[in-house]
ROLUMTOR-101152 format. One record per residue (C-alpha): residue number from 1; residue in one letter; x, y, z. Coordinates in pm, whole numbers. Layout:
<rs>
<r i="NUM" aa="A" c1="X" c2="Y" c3="Z"/>
...
</rs>
This chain:
<rs>
<r i="1" aa="X" c1="22451" c2="14875" c3="2946"/>
<r i="2" aa="X" c1="22824" c2="14921" c3="2976"/>
<r i="3" aa="X" c1="22955" c2="15155" c3="3244"/>
<r i="4" aa="X" c1="23234" c2="15409" c3="3213"/>
<r i="5" aa="X" c1="23419" c2="15576" c3="3498"/>
<r i="6" aa="X" c1="23415" c2="15954" c3="3528"/>
<r i="7" aa="X" c1="23645" c2="16166" c3="3741"/>
<r i="8" aa="X" c1="23498" c2="16453" c3="3946"/>
<r i="9" aa="X" c1="23597" c2="16676" c3="4235"/>
<r i="10" aa="X" c1="23564" c2="16496" c3="4568"/>
<r i="11" aa="X" c1="23365" c2="16776" c3="4733"/>
<r i="12" aa="X" c1="23108" c2="16773" c3="4451"/>
<r i="13" aa="X" c1="23078" c2="16395" c3="4461"/>
<r i="14" aa="X" c1="23018" c2="16409" c3="4836"/>
<r i="15" aa="X" c1="22745" c2="16673" c3="4796"/>
<r i="16" aa="X" c1="22572" c2="16479" c3="4517"/>
<r i="17" aa="X" c1="22596" c2="16164" c3="4726"/>
<r i="18" aa="X" c1="22415" c2="16344" c3="5010"/>
<r i="19" aa="X" c1="22146" c2="16457" c3="4767"/>
<r i="20" aa="X" c1="22102" c2="16099" c3="4647"/>
<r i="21" aa="X" c1="22076" c2="15968" c3="5003"/>
<r i="22" aa="X" c1="21813" c2="16226" c3="5098"/>
<r i="23" aa="X" c1="21603" c2="16126" c3="4799"/>
<r i="24" aa="X" c1="21647" c2="15753" c3="4851"/>
<r i="25" aa="X" c1="21841" c2="15727" c3="4527"/>
<r i="26" aa="X" c1="22178" c2="15592" c3="4423"/>
<r i="27" aa="X" c1="22473" c2="15806" c3="4324"/>
<r i="28" aa="X" c1="22480" c2="15615" c3="3994"/>
<r i="29" aa="X" c1="22117" c2="15707" c3="3925"/>
<r i="30" aa="X" c1="22154" c2="16075" c3="4011"/>
<r i="31" aa="X" c1="22472" c2="16107" c3="3804"/>
<r i="32" aa="X" c1="22308" c2="15947" c3="3501"/>
<r i="33" aa="X" c1="21999" c2="16165" c3="3534"/>
<r i="34" aa="X" c1="22220" c2="16473" c3="3541"/>
<r i="35" aa="X" c1="22413" c2="16357" c3="3234"/>
<r i="36" aa="X" c1="22087" c2="16287" c3="3048"/>
<r i="37" aa="X" c1="21969" c2="16641" c3="3115"/>
<r i="38" aa="X" c1="22302" c2="16784" c3="2994"/>
<r i="39" aa="X" c1="22263" c2="16592" c3="2667"/>
<r i="40" aa="X" c1="21901" c2="16710" c3="2630"/>
<r i="41" aa="X" c1="22000" c2="17073" c3="2690"/>
<r i="42" aa="X" c1="22285" c2="17048" c3="2442"/>
<r i="43" aa="X" c1="22041" c2="16929" c3="2174"/>
<r i="44" aa="X" c1="21832" c2="17241" c3="2236"/>
<r i="45" aa="X" c1="22142" c2="17461" c3="2209"/>
<r i="46" aa="X" c1="22168" c2="17543" c3="2580"/>
<r i="47" aa="X" c1="22430" c2="17494" c3="2847"/>
<r i="48" aa="X" c1="22329" c2="17367" c3="3188"/>
<r i="49" aa="X" c1="22443" c2="17695" c3="3346"/>
<r i="50" aa="X" c1="22206" c2="17882" c3="3111"/>
<r i="51" aa="X" c1="21915" c2="17659" c3="3212"/>
<r i="52" aa="X" c1="21987" c2="17708" c3="3582"/>
<r i="53" aa="X" c1="22007" c2="18086" c3="3537"/>
<r i="54" aa="X" c1="21674" c2="18093" c3="3350"/>
<r i="55" aa="X" c1="21516" c2="17893" c3="3630"/>
<r i="56" aa="X" c1="21658" c2="18137" c3="3887"/>
<r i="57" aa="X" c1="21515" c2="18434" c3="3694"/>
<r i="58" aa="X" c1="21169" c2="18276" c3="3665"/>
<r i="59" aa="X" c1="21170" c2="18186" c3="4034"/>
<r i="60" aa="X" c1="21282" c2="18537" c3="4130"/>
<r i="61" aa="X" c1="21007" c2="18686" c3="3910"/>
<r i="62" aa="X" c1="20744" c2="18462" c3="4069"/>
<r i="63" aa="X" c1="20864" c2="18539" c3="4422"/>
<r i="64" aa="X" c1="20867" c2="18913" c3="4346"/>
<r i="65" aa="X" c1="20504" c2="18903" c3="4233"/>
<r i="66" aa="X" c1="20542" c2="18902" c3="3855"/>
<r i="67" aa="X" c1="20303" c2="18701" c3="3638"/>
<r i="68" aa="X" c1="20306" c2="18603" c3="3271"/>
<r i="69" aa="X" c1="20044" c2="18767" c3="3051"/>
<r i="70" aa="X" c1="20003" c2="18776" c3="2671"/>
<r i="71" aa="X" c1="20216" c2="19064" c3="2542"/>
<r i="72" aa="X" c1="19951" c2="19203" c3="2307"/>
<r i="73" aa="X" c1="19687" c2="19201" c3="2581"/>
<r i="74" aa="X" c1="19922" c2="19384" c3="2819"/>
<r i="75" aa="X" c1="19997" c2="19656" c3="2565"/>
<r i="76" aa="X" c1="19629" c2="19707" c3="2480"/>
<r i="77" aa="X" c1="19544" c2="19744" c3="2850"/>
<r i="78" aa="X" c1="19831" c2="19986" c3="2904"/>
<r i="79" aa="X" c1="19724" c2="20198" c3="2605"/>
<r i="80" aa="X" c1="19371" c2="20227" c3="2746"/>
<r i="81" aa="X" c1="19501" c2="20315" c3="3094"/>
<r i="82" aa="X" c1="19741" c2="20570" c3="2942"/>
<r i="83" aa="X" c1="19455" c2="20746" c3="2766"/>
<r i="84" aa="X" c1="19198" c2="20731" c3="3046"/>
<r i="85" aa="X" c1="19392" c2="20723" c3="3374"/>
<r i="86" aa="X" c1="19756" c2="20807" c3="3307"/>
<r i="87" aa="X" c1="19829" c2="20976" c3="3640"/>
<r i="88" aa="X" c1="19667" c2="20700" c3="3845"/>
<r i="89" aa="X" c1="19841" c2="20423" c3="3650"/>
<r i="90" aa="X" c1="20180" c2="20597" c3="3671"/>
<r i="91" aa="X" c1="20140" c2="20603" c3="4049"/>
<r i="92" aa="X" c1="20053" c2="20233" c3="4054"/>
<r i="93" aa="X" c1="20364" c2="20143" c3="3853"/>
<r i="94" aa="X" c1="20580" c2="20351" c3="4089"/>
<r i="95" aa="X" c1="20424" c2="20172" c3="4387"/>
<r i="96" aa="X" c1="20489" c2="19833" c3="4225"/>
<r i="97" aa="X" c1="20851" c2="19933" c3="4168"/>
<r i="98" aa="X" c1="20884" c2="20041" c3="4531"/>
<r i="99" aa="X" c1="20752" c2="19705" c3="4647"/>
<r i="100" aa="X" c1="21000" c2="19525" c3="4422"/>
<r i="101" aa="X" c1="21286" c2="19739" c3="4554"/>
<r i="102" aa="X" c1="21186" c2="19669" c3="4915"/>
<r i="103" aa="X" c1="21158" c2="19298" c3="4840"/>
<r i="104" aa="X" c1="21516" c2="19285" c3="4713"/>
<r i="105" aa="X" c1="21649" c2="19512" c3="4987"/>
<r i="106" aa="X" c1="21538" c2="19269" c3="5259"/>
<r i="107" aa="X" c1="21558" c2="18936" c3="5077"/>
<r i="108" aa="X" c1="21893" c2="18931" c3="4906"/>
<r i="109" aa="X" c1="22231" c2="18925" c3="5075"/>
<r i="110" aa="X" c1="22556" c2="19056" c3="4933"/>
<r i="111" aa="X" c1="22536" c2="19305" c3="4646"/>
<r i="112" aa="X" c1="22161" c2="19370" c3="4635"/>
<r i="113" aa="X" c1="22177" c2="19622" c3="4352"/>
<r i="114" aa="X" c1="22378" c2="19392" c3="4127"/>
<r i="115" aa="X" c1="22147" c2="19096" c3="4189"/>
<r i="116" aa="X" c1="21837" c2="19309" c3="4130"/>
<r i="117" aa="X" c1="21972" c2="19439" c3="3799"/>
<r i="118" aa="X" c1="22069" c2="19092" c3="3682"/>
<r i="119" aa="X" c1="21717" c2="18968" c3="3753"/>
<r i="120" aa="X" c1="21553" c2="19270" c3="3588"/>
<r i="121" aa="X" c1="21742" c2="19195" c3="3269"/>
<r i="122" aa="X" c1="21579" c2="18852" c3="3278"/>
<r i="123" aa="X" c1="21232" c2="18978" c3="3376"/>
<r i="124" aa="X" c1="21213" c2="19208" c3="3075"/>
<r i="125" aa="X" c1="21317" c2="18953" c3="2816"/>
<r i="126" aa="X" c1="21079" c2="19115" c3="2566"/>
<r i="127" aa="X" c1="21313" c2="19416" c3="2551"/>
<r i="128" aa="X" c1="21562" c2="19404" c3="2267"/>
<r i="129" aa="X" c1="21806" c2="19608" c3="2472"/>
<r i="130" aa="X" c1="21798" c2="19644" c3="2852"/>
<r i="131" aa="X" c1="22111" c2="19781" c3="3013"/>
<r i="132" aa="X" c1="22181" c2="19910" c3="3362"/>
<r i="133" aa="X" c1="22520" c2="20053" c3="3448"/>
<r i="134" aa="X" c1="22700" c2="20241" c3="3723"/>
<r i="135" aa="X" c1="22849" c2="20583" c3="3647"/>
<r i="136" aa="X" c1="23101" c2="20668" c3="3914"/>
<r i="137" aa="X" c1="23019" c2="20600" c3="4278"/>
<r i="138" aa="X" c1="22684" c2="20779" c3="4301"/>
<r i="139" aa="X" c1="22507" c2="20748" c3="3967"/>
<r i="140" aa="X" c1="22323" c2="20479" c3="3776"/>
<r i="141" aa="X" c1="22187" c2="20483" c3="3422"/>
<r i="142" aa="X" c1="21915" c2="20263" c3="3275"/>
<r i="143" aa="X" c1="21849" c2="20218" c3="2905"/>
<r i="144" aa="X" c1="21576" c2="20008" c3="2751"/>
<r i="145" aa="X" c1="21470" c2="19975" c3="2389"/>
<r i="146" aa="X" c1="21220" c2="19760" c3="2204"/>
<r i="147" aa="X" c1="21040" c2="19838" c3="1877"/>
<r i="148" aa="X" c1="20735" c2="19653" c3="2013"/>
<r i="149" aa="X" c1="20685" c2="19875" c3="2319"/>
<r i="150" aa="X" c1="20405" c2="20132" c3="2278"/>
<r i="151" aa="X" c1="20451" c2="20475" c3="2433"/>
<r i="152" aa="X" c1="20223" c2="20380" c3="2723"/>
<r i="153" aa="X" c1="20415" c2="20071" c3="2831"/>
<r i="154" aa="X" c1="20750" c2="20248" c3="2788"/>
<r i="155" aa="X" c1="20637" c2="20533" c3="3016"/>
<r i="156" aa="X" c1="20494" c2="20296" c3="3278"/>
<r i="157" aa="X" c1="20811" c2="20087" c3="3277"/>
<r i="158" aa="X" c1="21011" c2="20404" c3="3343"/>
<r i="159" aa="X" c1="20788" c2="20478" c3="3644"/>
<r i="160" aa="X" c1="20840" c2="20125" c3="3773"/>
<r i="161" aa="X" c1="21218" c2="20163" c3="3754"/>
<r i="162" aa="X" c1="21201" c2="20498" c3="3932"/>
<r i="163" aa="X" c1="21010" c2="20326" c3="4213"/>
<r i="164" aa="X" c1="21262" c2="20041" c3="4237"/>
<r i="165" aa="X" c1="21570" c2="20263" c3="4248"/>
<r i="166" aa="X" c1="21404" c2="20521" c3="4473"/>
<r i="167" aa="X" c1="21376" c2="20259" c3="4747"/>
<r i="168" aa="X" c1="21741" c2="20168" c3="4697"/>
<r i="169" aa="X" c1="21858" c2="20526" c3="4754"/>
<r i="170" aa="X" c1="21855" c2="20680" c3="4405"/>
<r i="171" aa="X" c1="21664" c2="20974" c3="4258"/>
<r i="172" aa="X" c1="21584" c2="21013" c3="3888"/>
<r i="173" aa="X" c1="21752" c2="21331" c3="3762"/>
<r i="174" aa="X" c1="21698" c2="21283" c3="3389"/>
<r i="175" aa="X" c1="21416" c2="21106" c3="3207"/>
<r i="176" aa="X" c1="21402" c2="21050" c3="2830"/>
<r i="177" aa="X" c1="21102" c2="20841" c3="2730"/>
<r i="178" aa="X" c1="20956" c2="20797" c3="2382"/>
<r i="179" aa="X" c1="20773" c2="20512" c3="2211"/>
<r i="180" aa="X" c1="20991" c2="20203" c3="2239"/>
<r i="181" aa="X" c1="21285" c2="20372" c3="2414"/>
<r i="182" aa="X" c1="21367" c2="20498" c3="2760"/>
<r i="183" aa="X" c1="21685" c2="20630" c3="2919"/>
<r i="184" aa="X" c1="21693" c2="20722" c3="3286"/>
<r i="185" aa="X" c1="21973" c2="20879" c3="3488"/>
<r i="186" aa="X" c1="21982" c2="20837" c3="3867"/>
<r i="187" aa="X" c1="22194" c2="20988" c3="4142"/>
<r i="188" aa="X" c1="22228" c2="20896" c3="4506"/>
<r i="189" aa="X" c1="21976" c2="21080" c3="4720"/>
<r i="190" aa="X" c1="22148" c2="21349" c3="4931"/>
<r i="191" aa="X" c1="22176" c2="21252" c3="5294"/>
<r i="192" aa="X" c1="22134" c2="20886" c3="5206"/>
<r i="193" aa="X" c1="22335" c2="20610" c3="5048"/>
<r i="194" aa="X" c1="22268" c2="20355" c3="4781"/>
<r i="195" aa="X" c1="22206" c2="20004" c3="4905"/>
<r i="196" aa="X" c1="22536" c2="19836" c3="4996"/>
<r i="197" aa="X" c1="22721" c2="20083" c3="4772"/>
<r i="198" aa="X" c1="22644" c2="19826" c3="4504"/>
<r i="199" aa="X" c1="22848" c2="19820" c3="4189"/>
<r i="200" aa="X" c1="22672" c2="19747" c3="3863"/>
<r i="201" aa="X" c1="22847" c2="19584" c3="3575"/>
</rs>
């Protein structure tokens, strides 16, 4: 097949060349493989940056202990737990949130709160609307809405988020939870400080 020259930044070419050498490949082969994947992603309506971000979210979810389960099965199990062991299950969701918060507080560098929130938006892709925002220097709000969420799952998700943000230095001061919708308001715990003074966009 005919070849065509492409121009690229020297630093990127050098890094890709190192990758090729480590894998026992040629720069020509690695470059063509990358271009083939770009074409394939374009046909599916995605950009390569979108694909990389989705991979990062799935990897972060796996590393943080999340697993994929059928949505209907999850909701049925949560409804049963809500009816028969609400207090116990609420505690378990808070504990899971605390573990997730601790995981991010020690694993990530830089703006831990911002990275956590970006990943949470990806983790809860079944939510039609999932927004986390900073209000001033010491307050954070979380809003989540999905017509598919039963009351049980919505309430448990709120407990999970309280656990996450509690570890990061925030206390829930307002909680509005109904079937398919939750809105939580958090403030910095007195005598403490939010992780890294993170700013949320």
